[in-house]
N, C-alpha and C positions, 0 to 999 in steps of 0.2 A: 479640548482634550489633548494632553501632551502625548508624545510618542510612547513613553513608558506605560501610561495608563492604557493606551490603545493596544499595545502588544500584550499586556497582561490580560485584557479582555478577550483578545483573540485566542490565547492559550486556554483560558477558562472555557471559552465557547466550544472549542474543539473537543476538549476532554469532558465537557458536560453532556455530550451525547451518550446514549445508552448502547448504541451499536454503530461501529465504524467499519466500513469495508475498505481495505487498502488494495488497490489494483493498479495495473499498468502492464506494459509489455514485459515478457519474460526476460530476466537478466538485468533489469533496471535497479534491483535492490529493494523490491517491495517487502520482502521478508524482514530485511534489516530495518526498514522504516516502521513496519507494523510492530516489531519487537521494541524499537525505541519509543514509540508512542505508549506501548504497554508499560515500559519502565517509568516513563514520565507520569502516567496515571497512578502507578503504585506510589511514587514519590508524593503525590497529592493526597495520599491516604485512601485510595480507592481499592476495592476488591476487583480484580481484573481477570477475565478469561481471554486468552490469546489462542485462536484456533487457526491451524494450518489447513485450509480447505482442500488443497491438493497435496497430500502428504509426501514429503520428500526427506523428512527427518532433519531439516535445517534447524528448526527451532530447538529440537532436542539437543542437537550438537552445540548450539549456543550456550546451553545451560548445563552441559555435561551429562545429559540424561540419555542412557542408551536406548530406551524404548518409550515412546510417547504413543498412546492409543486413544480410543474414543472416550474413555473415562478420564476426565480432567485430573491432572496431578499438580500439586503445588511445588513449584521449582524455587521459589523464594517467598518470603512472607507477603501474602496478598496477591501473588501472581500465579495463576493456574494456566496450564497449557494442555491442548488436546489436538488430535488429528481427526478430521472428518472421515466418517465411514457411512456411506449412504444406506448400506444394508442394516447396519446397527441402528441408524436413525429411524429406519422403517420399523424395526423391531421395537424400538422405544415408543414410537408413535402408536403402534398397535396395542402395546401394553398399557399406555397411559389413557388413551381415548376409547379403545374398544375392549379394554380389560382382557386382552388375549395374552395368556402367560407363555410367551415364546422365548426359548433359550437364545443366547447371544448369537450363535450361528447355527442355522439348520439348513441342510442341503436343499430340501423341497422349497423352503422359503426363498433361498437364493435363486433357485431356478424360476420360481414364480415372479420374483422381483425383476429379474432380467427380462422376462417375457413382457411384464406390464410396462416397464420403463422403456423398452424398445418400441412397444406398440403405442404408447401414449407419451409423446414428447412433453417434457416439463416435469415428469415425475421425479427424476434424480435431482433436478435443480430445486424443486420446491422442498424436497427433503433437507437439502443443505440450508436453504434460507429458513425453513421452518424450525430446524433445530436451534439456529442462532436466535431467531425471534422468540422461541419458547423460553430460552434462558433469560431474555430481556423481560418477557411477560411475567415470569415467575419471580423476577428480581433476585435470581440466584447470584448475580454479580452486579456491581455498580456500572461496569462498562464491559462490553464484549467487543473485541477487536479481531476482525477476520482478515488473515493473510489470504486474500481472495484469489480466484482464478484470473488468469492473464487475459488481457485484451477483450475481444468480443464475447467470450464465454461468460464473463461476469454479467453482461447485459441480459443474457437469457436467464440466468439465475435470479437477478433482481426483478425481472419482468414476469417470472413464472407464477407468483401468487395471483397477479391480476389476470393473466391468461387463463389459469385454471378456474378462477372465480367466474369469469365470463362464460367458460365452457359449461359449467354446471349451474343450472338455473336455481335449484334448491337443494337442501340436504346438508349432510354433515361436512362434506368437502367444501362447499361454498361457505359454510359458517366458519370453518377453520381458516380459510384463506382471508376472510374478512378481517380478523384481528391482526393477521400478518401484514396486510395492506395498511391498516391503521398505524402500525409501528413504522413501517418503511416510509410512508409518505409524510410522517410528522418530522419536520426539520429539527425539532427540539430533541427528538429521540434518535434519529438515524442520519448518517451522512457518509459521504464517499471521499476518501483520500486518493487522489490520482498522482501516481509517481512516474517520472520519466528521467532519463539521463539527458544531458544537454547536447545530444547528437541529433542529426537531421531525421533519420528514420524513426527512432523512438518518439521524438517530439511530434512528428507527423501522425504516428499511430495514436499518440495520446490525445492530440487535438480531435482526431476522428472519433476516438472513444468518448471524449467529453460530449461531442455532438450527439452520439447515440444514447448516452446516458440521459441527456436532457430530453431527447425526443421519444425514447422508448421505455423509460422507467419513471417511477415517481419518487426516486431517492435523490436528494439534493447533493450536488458537489459542495464539499465543505472546505477542503484543503488541497492545495497543489504543492507537490514537492519536486524540485529539480535536483537530482542526485549526481554525485561524482563530477562536479564542475571543476574544470581545470582553471585554477586562479591565475590572474594576470600578474606578471612580475613587475611591470612598469606602469606608471601613470601614462595618460595619453601623450603628454609633452615628452616624457622620457622615452616613450616608444618611438616617437618620430625621430628623436635624436639618435637612438640606437639603430633604427633602420637605416637612416642616412649614413651613419658611421660604418655599418656593416657592409655597405655596398660601395663605399667611396675610397678615397686615397688613404684615409686613416686606417682602414682595414689592411690595405697592402703594407702599410708601415708596421702595424702590429704583427702581422704574419712574418714579416722580414726580421723584426727585432726579437720576437718571442717564439717563433717556430710554428710548425704545422698544427700543434695542439690548439692554437687559437682558432683555427678554421673550424675544427669540430665543435668547440665551445660556442662560437658565434652562430653556426648553422643550427645547433641544437636549440639555442635560445630563440632564434627566429622561428623555428618550427613550433616551439612551445607557445610563443606569443600568437602565432597564426591560429593554433588550435584553440587558445583562450578566446580570441576574437570570435571565432566560429561558434564556440560555446555560448558566448554572450548574445549573439544573434538569435540562437535557438531558444535561449532563456526568454528573450523578448517576445518571440513568436508564441511560446507557451503561455506566458503571462497575458498577452493580448487575447488569446483564444479563450482563456478561462474568465477573464474580466476582472475588474477592480474589486468586485464584491467578494471574491474568493481569496482567503488568506493564502499567502505564498511563502515557501521556505526554500532557500538555496543552500544545498549541502555541498561543500567543496570536497574534492578528492582528498583522501587521507593517505598519503604515501607511507609505505613502511609498516602499515598496520594490517595484519592478515584478517581474513573474514572470521568473525567470532564475536564473543560477548564484548571484547575490548573495543572493536569497531562499533558495535551497537551503542555502547555507552558514549563514544565520541559523537556519534550521530545524534543521540538523545540530547547531549549538551548543546549541539548546534541548533537543534529544533527549539530548545528552551531559550537560547539566546535570541534566535530569530523572532520568536513569538512572545518572549517574556523579558 
């Protein structure tokens, strides 16, 4: 199998899932990655739901939408976006399964929900996962992409159906969690995209999160993304020459002939190369922890492009090149 065929297969495999959870430490760009994956899926002709699990309004700003709520809205052909609301998810569950006609927001319901969710760990989490799995089960969309909670919180969400299933021996709740578990543990239907930047702390947290996902949940890691990588300027040979030149007599000559501006340029270049080397070391650590069986994408830093749909499209192109 040649490289082109392999990469095409990897992209098709990722986007063939029905449900993808995109997670990672806060600030690593998981919303950007989730949105980029959604755009790629739309390009493949799929009907896509992109859900912001912890609403911050970022996805709405990407598409110039002032308000995104629990009811999905179409922001471009084939791409629907929503923000999770656990109270609304509970109301929807009661209406669908118990035939209880409850309005969108009711004060007593909110109070009861807060009481139950505080008394029974896992209630909020299972409502989040249940809503996403329900859209998969009903085939409302070809693929559901969740801009998920950061770090360890996503583990409790993904593990909640199994935990609640074991808590209730029989009954409606156990039956409901059974089909959720079937969707989550099926690698053909569900997967996790783990995002990190190429810095030491985010990579360490990502490695720890990968271990927890594998040991505490039944959802498979599908894709690893290292975001905002500082690219190297020189090849290894060029870097050795530049480093030697920057610390030797040639540097003294350049500074003497061209003035003090050369010092700032050389020092800045040395710092950039040092950061790039550190980034590559962290990339290697991330790859080794996830293993060769997990598809990997390296997304370079994009200088001069502000956060927004333009950046998302740049990242989507990088993902497509990396995997296709």
